[in-house]
C-alpha positions as CSV (number, residue, x, y, z in Angstrom):
1,M,-10.8,232.8,13.1
2,N,-7.6,232.3,14.9
3,L,-5.9,234.8,17.3
4,K,-3.2,235.7,14.7
5,Q,-5.9,236.7,12.1
6,L,-7.9,238.7,14.7
7,L,-4.8,240.6,15.7
8,R,-4.0,241.3,12.1
9,D,-7.5,242.5,11.3
10,F,-7.4,244.8,14.4
11,A,-4.0,246.2,13.3
12,D,-5.4,246.8,9.8
13,L,-8.2,248.9,11.2
14,L,-5.6,251.2,13.0
15,F,-2.9,251.1,10.4
16,P,-4.3,250.0,7.0
17,R,-1.8,248.1,4.8
18,C,-1.8,249.4,1.2
19,C,-0.8,247.9,-2.1
20,E,2.7,249.1,-3.0
21,A,1.6,249.4,-6.7
22,C,-1.7,251.2,-6.5
23,D,-2.2,252.3,-2.9
24,R,-5.5,250.4,-2.4
25,V,-6.1,249.1,1.0
26,L,-5.1,245.4,1.2
27,Q,-7.8,242.9,2.0
28,G,-7.7,239.6,3.9
29,N,-4.6,237.6,3.2
30,E,-3.2,240.0,0.6
31,V,0.5,240.8,1.2
32,A,2.3,243.8,-0.1
33,M,0.3,243.9,-3.3
34,C,-3.4,243.6,-4.1
35,T,-4.8,240.8,-6.2
36,L,-5.8,243.1,-9.1
37,C,-2.2,244.4,-9.5
38,R,-0.8,240.8,-9.2
39,I,-3.0,239.9,-12.2
40,T,-2.6,243.0,-14.3
41,L,1.0,244.0,-14.0
42,P,2.7,244.1,-17.4
43,R,4.5,240.9,-18.1
44,V,7.4,240.6,-20.5
45,G,6.1,237.2,-21.6
46,P,7.7,234.5,-23.7
47,D,6.8,236.0,-27.1
48,G,7.1,239.5,-28.7
49,L,9.7,242.1,-29.2
50,H,10.6,242.5,-25.5
51,S,11.3,238.8,-25.0
52,E,13.3,238.7,-28.2
53,S,15.5,241.7,-27.1
54,L,16.4,239.8,-24.0
55,Q,18.2,237.1,-25.9
56,F,20.6,239.7,-27.4
57,K,21.6,241.2,-24.1
58,F,24.3,238.6,-23.5
59,V,25.2,237.7,-27.1
60,N,28.9,238.0,-26.4
61,L,28.7,235.5,-23.6
62,P,27.6,232.1,-25.1
63,E,27.6,230.4,-21.7
64,V,24.4,232.3,-20.9
65,L,21.8,229.8,-22.1
66,S,18.6,231.7,-21.3
67,V,17.5,235.2,-20.1
68,H,14.1,235.8,-18.6
69,S,12.5,239.0,-17.1
70,F,9.2,239.0,-15.3
71,L,7.7,242.5,-15.6
72,L,8.2,245.5,-18.0
73,F,9.7,248.5,-16.3
74,T,8.7,252.0,-17.4
75,K,9.1,255.3,-15.6
76,R,6.2,256.4,-13.3
77,S,4.7,252.9,-13.6
78,K,3.4,250.5,-11.0
79,V,6.5,248.4,-11.6
80,Q,8.7,251.3,-10.7
81,K,6.7,251.9,-7.5
82,L,7.1,248.2,-6.6
83,L,10.9,248.3,-7.1
84,H,11.2,251.6,-5.2
85,A,9.3,250.0,-2.3
86,L,11.5,247.0,-2.4
87,K,14.8,248.8,-2.5
88,Y,14.1,252.0,-0.5
89,K,11.1,251.5,1.7
90,G,12.2,248.3,3.4
91,N,9.3,246.1,2.2
92,K,11.0,242.7,2.4
93,E,7.7,240.8,2.0
94,L,7.4,242.3,-1.5
95,G,10.7,241.0,-2.6
96,I,9.9,237.5,-1.5
97,L,6.4,237.8,-3.2
98,L,7.8,239.0,-6.5
99,G,10.4,236.1,-6.5
100,E,7.6,233.6,-5.8
101,M,5.4,235.0,-8.5
102,F,8.2,234.9,-11.0
103,G,9.1,231.3,-10.1
104,Q,5.5,230.1,-10.2
105,E,4.8,231.7,-13.6
106,L,8.1,230.4,-15.2
107,N,7.4,226.9,-13.8
108,A,3.8,227.0,-15.1
109,S,4.9,228.1,-18.6
110,G,7.5,225.2,-18.9
111,R,10.4,227.7,-19.1
112,L,12.0,227.1,-15.7
113,P,15.8,226.8,-16.2
114,V,17.5,223.7,-15.0
115,A,20.2,224.7,-12.6
116,E,22.0,223.5,-9.5
117,I,21.7,226.8,-7.5
118,I,20.3,230.3,-7.6
119,L,22.8,233.1,-6.8
120,S,21.7,236.6,-5.8
121,I,23.7,239.6,-7.0
122,P,25.6,240.9,-3.9
123,L,25.7,244.4,-2.6
124,H,28.9,245.9,-1.2
125,P,29.0,245.5,2.6
126,K,28.8,249.3,3.0
127,K,25.7,249.6,0.8
128,R,24.1,246.5,2.5
129,K,24.7,248.1,5.9
130,Q,23.0,251.3,4.7
131,R,20.0,249.5,3.3
132,G,19.8,246.8,6.0
133,Y,19.3,244.0,3.4
134,N,20.0,242.9,-0.1
135,Q,16.9,243.0,-2.3
136,S,18.3,240.4,-4.6
137,D,18.5,237.9,-1.6
138,L,14.8,238.4,-1.1
139,L,14.0,237.7,-4.8
140,A,16.2,234.6,-4.7
141,E,14.5,233.3,-1.5
142,G,11.1,233.7,-3.1
143,F,12.1,232.1,-6.3
144,S,13.6,229.2,-4.4
145,R,10.4,228.7,-2.5
146,A,8.4,228.5,-5.7
147,T,10.8,226.2,-7.5
148,N,12.7,224.2,-4.8
149,I,16.0,225.2,-6.4
150,P,18.4,226.0,-3.5
151,W,19.8,229.6,-3.3
152,S,22.8,231.3,-1.8
153,G,23.5,234.9,-1.0
154,T,27.1,234.3,0.2
155,M,29.0,232.4,-2.5
156,L,29.4,235.5,-4.6
157,E,30.7,238.7,-3.0
158,R,31.3,242.3,-4.1
159,V,34.8,243.3,-3.1
160,R,34.9,246.9,-4.3
161,Y,32.5,249.7,-3.7
162,T,31.3,251.4,-7.0
163,A,29.2,254.4,-7.9
164,T,25.7,253.8,-9.1
165,Q,25.1,252.6,-12.6
166,T,22.3,255.0,-13.2
167,G,22.9,257.5,-16.0
168,K,26.0,255.6,-17.4
169,T,26.4,254.3,-20.9
170,K,26.8,250.5,-21.5
171,M,30.6,250.9,-21.8
172,E,30.8,253.0,-18.7
173,R,28.7,250.5,-16.8
174,R,31.0,247.7,-17.8
175,D,34.1,249.7,-16.7
176,N,32.4,250.6,-13.5
177,V,31.8,247.0,-12.4
178,H,35.0,245.4,-13.9
179,G,36.7,243.3,-11.2
180,V,34.2,244.1,-8.4
181,F,33.0,240.5,-7.8
182,A,34.8,237.5,-6.2
183,V,33.8,233.9,-5.6
184,K,34.4,232.4,-2.2
185,Q,36.7,229.4,-2.3
186,G,35.2,226.0,-2.9
187,F,32.4,227.1,-5.2
188,C,32.1,224.9,-8.3
189,P,28.5,224.2,-9.5
190,E,28.4,224.0,-13.3
191,S,24.9,225.4,-13.9
192,V,23.8,228.6,-12.1
193,I,20.8,231.0,-12.1
194,L,21.8,234.6,-11.5
195,I,18.9,236.7,-10.2
196,D,18.6,240.5,-9.8
197,D,15.9,243.2,-9.7
198,V,16.3,245.1,-13.0
199,L,17.9,244.3,-16.3
200,T,19.2,247.4,-18.2
201,T,22.3,246.9,-20.2
202,G,23.2,243.6,-18.4
203,A,26.8,244.8,-17.5
204,T,26.6,243.8,-13.8
205,L,25.1,240.4,-14.5
206,E,27.7,239.8,-17.3
207,E,30.5,240.6,-14.9
208,C,29.1,238.2,-12.3
209,A,29.0,235.4,-15.0
210,R,32.5,236.1,-16.1
211,T,33.8,236.0,-12.5
212,L,32.0,232.6,-12.0
213,L,33.4,231.2,-15.3
214,A,36.9,231.4,-13.8
215,T,35.8,229.0,-11.0
216,G,34.4,226.2,-13.1
217,C,30.8,227.4,-13.8
218,R,29.8,226.6,-17.4
219,R,26.2,227.4,-17.9
220,F,24.2,230.4,-16.8
221,H,20.6,231.5,-16.7
222,I,19.8,235.2,-16.1
223,L,16.6,236.1,-14.3
224,T,15.4,239.6,-13.4
225,I,12.2,240.9,-12.0
226,A,12.0,243.7,-14.5
227,L,13.2,244.7,-17.9
228,A,14.0,248.4,-18.3
229,Q,12.8,250.1,-21.4
230,H,14.8,253.1,-22.7
C-alpha cells in the first residue's frame, strides 16, 4: 500500500467520506458515490416513454440531431440529492464522475454522438463567483475524459444575468433566457455537443443552440445528466 492510500485511509477514519446519494460510508477507491448507487440509479435508457419524450423537446429546432439524458430526476430522490451536492455542496469530484459515467455508458451502448467539441452551458460571472465553479464544466470534463471528445467552457458565454428558471412556464423560461448567450469570436465547429445538468423544458439549451447557429454551427447533440419529470 502506498503512502497516498495510507493517508487516505487514515483520513477516512477521522472524517468518513459518505455517498452523496445514500449517505453510506465510502469504501476503498469509491469516490463521491458508492458502487451500489452507481449501479442502481434510475437510467432514462434508450427505450421507453422517457426516452421517446426527449426527442420531442427540441422538435422546433431540426438542427438538434439527438437528445440524451442519463438519469431520471424525481423529487426527494437519490438523483436530486446528487445534483444538490454537485451544485450547492461543492462536490466537484461528483460532477466529473457523473460526466464520466454518462460518457462510458453512451459509448458502450453505441449511441455516442459524433461531434467536434463539447460545450458546457455557461453561468453568468456573478453566479459563477458565488458558487466558485460551473457544474456544467465538471460534467463536460468528465464526459470528455470518457470519450476523448475535446471540451470547452469558454467559447460560449452568458452576457446577461437572469432570474432562476425554477417555477416558470415553458414560455416564461424562453423569454427569461432570450438573448443571454454570446459566442466568442472565431468559433465555428459545425457539430457540437451541448451538456448541462438537468433537462426540464429545454429552453436554456435551445437558446444556446440558436445562438450558435448564427456563428456557423449546423448540427447539435443535447446531453444532460438528468431528465426532470413533472
